[in-house]
C-alpha positions, 0 to 999 in steps of 0.5 A: 827769530824772536826767542833767539833775539830775546835770548842774544839781548838778555845775554848781551845786557848782561855781558856787553861792556859799556864804552867811553863817553865823550868827554870823560877822563881816559884815566876814569875810562880805563879803570872801569873798564878793566875786565871789559877791554883788552889796551893793544896800544897807544899811538900818539901824535901830537897832542894826540893820544889814540888809544886802541883796545880789543872788546873781550866778548864772552865765548858763549856769543862766539860760539853763535858768530864764529869770528865775530870781533871788535875793536874800539880806539878812544881819542884823547886830547889833554886826557880828556876823550874826544872823539871814539870809534868801534870796529867790528868784524862779522866773522865766518857768519855774517849774518848770524853776528848781525844781531851781534853788531846792532847790540855791542853798536847800540850799547857803544852809541849809549855810553858815547852820547851818555844816551838812556833809551827808554825800554820802548826805544829800544826796539825802535833803536835796534830796527834803525841800527839794522837799517843803517848797518846795512846801508852802510855795508852795501851802499852809502855811510849813514849818520844819526842823530839823538834828540838830547844828544851833543854828537852824531854816530857814522856809520860806515864800511871798512876797505877790508869790509869791517863795520865802523862806528864813530862816536863824533862831537859835534861842533861847537856853533 
C-alpha cells in the first residue's frame, strides 16, 4: 500500500489545484484557477454570492477510483471570499477513493487557511484527516483547528453520503 500511496501523493502534488484563501478577492481566485476549476453557477442571495465550481481531476486518477469527484463553493461578500466548502463524492470504489479524498481535502484546507505544513507534518496531517473523514462518514461531524490559523475545518456527511469539508473563519472576539 505504501508504494501506491507514494505514487498517488506525487501525482496529486503535481495535479491538485490550490483552492481559494479565506479573505482572497474572488477575481484573483478566478484568474489563478482558470485551468483547475470549472465555474458551474453563481447564486446571489442579498449581499452574498455563492460561486459553485467543479474541480477538474486528472483522468489518470479517475482510473484508480471511477466516479470520484469534487465540487467547491466559495462564499463571497463584497468581492472577498468569506467561507468555502468542498464536497467529495467517493464514487464506485470508496476505499480506493479515500486516498484521493485525503489529498484533495488537505490541499483544500492548506490553501483555504493559507497553511504551509512542513514535510514532517504532512504524514501526521494525512492520519488526522483519515480519522476525521472516517468519523464524519460513520458517526458525527468533526472539527479541526491548526495552530496559527484563523479558521476551523468542519467535516460532515451529506444526506446523500458525500463528504463535506468546510473552511470557516473563526469569529472575531
